[in-house]
N, C-alpha and C positions, 0 to 999 in steps of 0.2 A: 521524549521526556523533558522535564524542566521547561514547560511552555514552548516546546518545539513543535514541528510539524508532524502530523500523524496521517498515515494512509488509511484506506478503508478496510480492505479485506484480503484474504487469500483463499483460493479454491483448490480442491483436489478431487479427482475422480479416477476410478479404476474399473476396467472391464476385463474379466477373465473368461476363458472358454469352458470353464467347469465351475461347479459349486465349491466354494472354499471360504476361508475366514477373511473375507475382503475388508471387514471392519477394522481388523488389526492393522492392515496396511494403510488404510486411510488415517487411522490414529497416529501412526508414525509420520505420515506425510504432513498432518496438521501440526505436529510438534516441530517439524522443520520449517513450517510457515508461521510459527507463533509470533515472530517479529512483525508480521503484517497486520495483526489484530489481537488484542489481549482482553477485549470486553466479553466476548461470548464465542461459542463454537457449537458445532453439531455434526452428526453423521446420519445419513439415510442409506439403508441397505435394501437392495432389490433381490428377492428370492422368487424367481419365476413369476414376476409380476406383482408379488405381494411386498409392500413397502413396510419397513420397520425403522423407526427414527428415534434418536435420542439427542437432546440438545439442552444447553443451559447457559447461564451467565457465569463467566469466569474463564480461567486459563484451561488449556486442554487437559493438563494433569489434575485439575480440580473437578472438571465436569465428567471425565471418564475414569472408570476403574475397571477391574476385572469383571465385576458383576454387570455393569452397564454394557460393556462390550459383549459379554456373553449373551445378554438379552437381545442384542441386535441380530444374533444368529448368523447362519451361513448364507451365502448368496454368490452370484457371479458378477455383480457390479455394485458399486456404492459411490456416493459423493460426500464430500465434507467441506466445512467452511470455518474459517476463523474471522472474527468481525471486529472492526473498529468503526463506530458509527459516524457518518457525516450527514447522511439523509436518514432521518428517523432516529429516535432516541434509543437508549440502551434499556430495552425491555424485552421480555421473553417472546412477545409476538413478532418482534423483528429479527429474532435469531434464525439463522439459516442452517441447513437448506430448508427452503419453504417446500411444503408438500401440499399439492393441490389434487383433489379427487374430482374428476369431471366426467362428463357424459361418455367420453371415449377412453377412459382409463385413468391411471395415476401419472402424475408429473411431479418431479422434484427438481428444484432449481437452486443453484448457488451462483452468486454474482459478485464481481469485484469492479467497482467503478461508480459512476454517478450520472444519472440521466439529466439532460438539460431541459427536457419537456415533460418531466414527471408530473408536475402540477396540472398541466392541461390534460394529460392522459387520465389521471385520477378523476378529475372533474367530469370528464365525459362518461366514465364508468359509473360514477356516483349518480349522475343525472339519469342514467339508465336503470338505476336501482341496485347496482352492485354494492356489496358490503365488504369493506376492508377490515382486516383484523389487526394490522399493524400500520406503521407510518413510514416504512422504508420504500424507496422506489423499486426495489426488487419485486414487490407485490404487483407493481404496475407492469413489469415485464411478464410475470407469470400470467396475469389476467389477459394481457395482449396475446400471448401465445395460445392460451386456451380458446379465446374467441376465434382466432384464426384457425385453430385445429378443428373446430366444429364445422368449418366449411372447406377444409383441405383434405387431400388424400393421404397425407403423411405428416409426421411430426416435423420432419425436415422442411417440408413446404410451409408449414405453419410458422416455423422459426424464420425462414427466409422472408415471408410476408411481414412478420413482426419487425424484422430489422429495417424495413422500409418506413416503419411508424416510430419506433423508439429512436431517440437522438442522444448523442453524448458519448460517455465512456462506459463500455461494458465488455468485460471478459467473463463469459458465463459457461457453466456446465449444466446441461439439462439431462434428466434421466427419465425415460419412459419404461414401460414394462419389458422392452426387449432391446433398447438402444441407449447408448451413451453419446450425447451430442455436445461438442464444444463449439462455441461461436464467439467471434470477436468483432468489435465495432470497426467500421471501415477506416477509421483513423488510427486504430491500434494504440489507444491511449495507455492501456494497462497490459502487462505481459501475459502470455499464455503459451504453454509449450507441451510437446508430446514426447512420451517415452515408451519403451517396450519392456515388459517384465521378462524374467528368465524362464517363464512358462509360456511365453508367446502372447500374453495379454498386453493391454495398453494402459497407459497412465496419461492423464491430462491434468496440468496443474499450473499455478501462477509462476513458479520458479523452478529451475532445474535442480536446485539443492534438495527439493522434496522428492524428485525422481531418484536422486542418489541415496536418499535416506532409506528407501526400501530395496536397494540393490538392483534397481532397474537401470536401463540405458537410455540416455537422452537421444532423441531422433532429430527433432527440429522444432522451431517456433510455429505456432498456429498463425497463419497469415492474417493481416487486417482484412475484414470482410469475409473471412472464410467460415463455412459451416462444415465441421468435420464430424462425420457419423461413424461410430464404432458399433459393430454388431457381430453376430455369429458369422456373417459373410465377410468380415474384415473391415477395411477402411474405405471410406469414400468421401469426396469433398465437393461442395458447390460454393459459389461466391455471389456476393452482391457487389455492385460497382464501388470502386474505391478511388479516391483522389490522392492528394499528398498525405502520406502517413505522418503521425505526430505523437510518437511515444513520449510519455512524460519523462523529461530528462532527469527529474529528481529520483526516478527509479535507480539510476546509476549513482547519484550523489548520496542518497540516504536510504531510500525505502528498501531496496533489495538486499539480500544477504550477500556478503562478499564472495562466497564460493559459487554463486549462480552465474550462468551464462545467459545473457539476454540479447536477442537479435545479433548473435554472433560475437558479442564482446564480453569479456570477463569483467564483472562488476569490480572486483579487486583491482584489476589493472586500470580500469576507467578512473577509479579514485586516485590511484597513483599518478595517472596522467593529469588529473585535475590539479594535484599538488604541484606537478612540474610546470604546468601552464601558469599557475598562480605565482610561482617563484619567478618566472620570466616577466610576468606583468607587474609585480609589486616587490621589487628587491628592497631589502633592508639589512643593515649591518646588525648582527646579533651573535650570541654565543651558542645557542641551542634551539632546536626545533622540537616542540612537543605537540601532541594531538589530544583532543577531547575524546575519550572513549565513547562509542566504538568507531563510528563511521568517520571520525576525524583522524584516526590513526593512519590509515592508508594514505590519505592526502598529505599528512605530515611527513611520511616516508618519502613520498614523491617530491615534496618541497625540499627536503634535505638532500636528496639525490641530485636535484637540479642546481641548488644553490651552493652545495659543498659545505653547508653548515651542519654540524653533527646533530643526529637525531637522538632524542632521549625519552625515557619513560617518565612522564611528569605526574601521572595520577595513578592511584590504585582505585579500581572501581569495585564497590560492594555489589556482588552479583545476587545477593539474597534479599535486598530491600524491595518493597513493593513499588509500584509506579508512583513517582512523586507528583504527577499531575492530578492524582485523585485525592490529594490532601484537600480538606474542606476550605481552607483559607489561603489567600495569596502568601501571607507571611509564613505559614507552615510549608507551602510548596517551596518557597525560596530557601528556608532554613534546611530543608531536606537535602539540598545540594551538598551540605557539609557531611551528611551521612552517606550519600551516594558516591561522592568523590572525595578522596583524600590526597593531598599533595605529597609527593616525595621531595622533601625539603632539600636533600643533597643534590638533586637534579637542577633545581632552579635558584638556589640561594646565591645571591650576589651575581646573578647572570642577567644578560639581556635576552629575553625569551621571545621567540616567535610561537604564538599559540594558534593552532589550526583547528577550526570547527567547521561543521557542514553548513550551518545557517545561523542567522539571527532573526528571531521573530519579534518578541516584545522588547528584548534587550535585558530583561531582569536577570535571567540566568547567566548571560555573558558577564554582566556586572559582578555577580556573586563569584563566578569562577576567577575573574581577573583579580578580585579582592583577595581570594584565597591564595593566589600566586604571590601577590605583593606582601601579604601577611607572612608568607614563608620565605621572604627575602629576595624576590625577583626585583631587579633594579628597573627594568623596563618590560612592558608586555605589549608586543606588537601583534594585534589580532588579525589573522588572515582567514577569510571565509571561502570555502571551496565551492561556493555557488554564488550567483548574482544576488543582489538585494531583492527581497520580497517587497513588491510595491502594489500588487493587485490581487484580487480574489482568485481562487481556483474553483472551477465548476465541474471538475472531472474526477472527484474522488479524494481530494485532499482538504483538510479542514481549515482552509484560509477563507473565512467567510466575508470579511470586511477589511477595509484599509485602516480603520480607526485605531486598531491595536498594533499595527505594524510600525516598528520604530523607524524604518526607512521612509515612511510617509509623514512622520512627525517632524523630521528635521530636513533642512534644505541641503546640507552637505555631509559628506562622510566624516569630516573633522568634527562636526557638531555631535554626530553619533558617538565617535570615539571619546569625546569629552564626557558625554552622558554616562557611558559605561565604564569609564576609567582607564581606557586603553591608551598607551603611548601613541599608537597609530593604528589605523584600520584600513583594510583593503578587501574588496570582494573580487571573486572571479568575474571576468567579463562575460557578457551574454555570448559573444563570439567564441570565447574559450569554452563555455559550457557545451556548445555544439561540436567541439572538437575532441572532447574527452573520451568518447567511446569510438575509437578510431576504426574498429572493424565492423561497426554497425552500418548497414545500408539504409536504414530508415532515417526519416527526418524526426525532429523533436518538437514538442510543445514547450514553449517558454512563456506562456501567457502570464503566469504569476510574476515573472520578472519584467517582461516588456509591455504587457497589456495588449499584445497582439494574439488573438485567439484564433484557432484554425476552424472553428465552427460557430454558428450563431449562438448567442448567449441566451439563457432562460429569461422569459418575460416575467414569470412569476417565481420568486425565490422564497416564498413562504413555505418552508419545508415541513414544519412540524405544527401545523395549525391545531392538531388535536392534543398537543402536549403543552399548550399555552393556557394559562389560567384566564378565565374571563375577567374583564374589568368591571367591577361593580361601581355603579354611580350612586352616590349618596343623595337621597331626596331630602 
């Protein structure tokens, strides 16, 4: 919110060994993943090969009710999706799961991530006469799988062949008439994990918090490059070759929910560690440490623990206001900060304040928050950011499209940024510190948006939404 970074999606799939109300469990799982996408959502249920789907624009609680869940009926498996768009605009044709009906049966697909070769794939299909209904890269994945399925002996083989073609970030769940299949790109950019239900069924989802939400038990992460098949015969896995893994480090800093476990590390503890590292890297004399709700709070606790400076509650967050970034004008978005956050004056009045936030994007929100603190009596505001500075675009499912709007690219020094936003001082977490925050994780991390060093080849064509751009009329 407030001109900050947004992730793309969350996925959830369930397979039970008997016919039951799987839609309700997916509904609960999507609620737990709502933080990963608030634009749209959907559920598709499989009942002995017959697919029933419902999806729409809006939050999970707005799109689904008792009637719509009842119409989905019973089944033994289902998949669901919550969406924030990075590739493809926010229209109903892009809402997932996508359902494709092809020569060899039904296929439903839910995807979290962003392909780097989506434009090339789409162009090849279009030149062969394919007709696309939406503008998201998920449709590229679905068409690729279907094409490979027509010449493969199984859906698993088709997906394995497709993974040799599609490039970039993808944590996906596919559903055929008889199988639920989870597959993750060889770099492991986005999380995906496996759980078991109390009836012996299985759950695959973006985060472990969604497994907890239906009373299931977390088993493990889906490995990078893994194709996990769930059927009446149980679990089986195959792999495509992987190199160095590169999970998006911002999953720990901001994207994931604090109660999730990703690649063996607690998200909550990773954020506390980020605060501790930040305190060691950027000490400053102050009276109190506060955090910007919500993801800044854990890092503020960590900063306080390491520095010995007391932690305090500096803001009350209004949990009922709509998302501020959907306001129609920049002025309205900025003024909405006053509605979203209110300062507890007694905490900051006449104090030297250390303010912890997860990131700075354009800087406008940081400036508004700092002004709020000063208006409520803060003598000094030392801003500390629990991530490195954003200086480069992200191509793997985060909406950092260009450098022109990033404040860290507009100014040469940190002191200049601090002056622009009104902070007494400013410091970011180092890139090296970011790699150390998830101490129990065995994977490596992608830090391309901070360092400019990307783990895979970048897209040649970045024109994501050519069908959502108005034509330019030339006056004669």
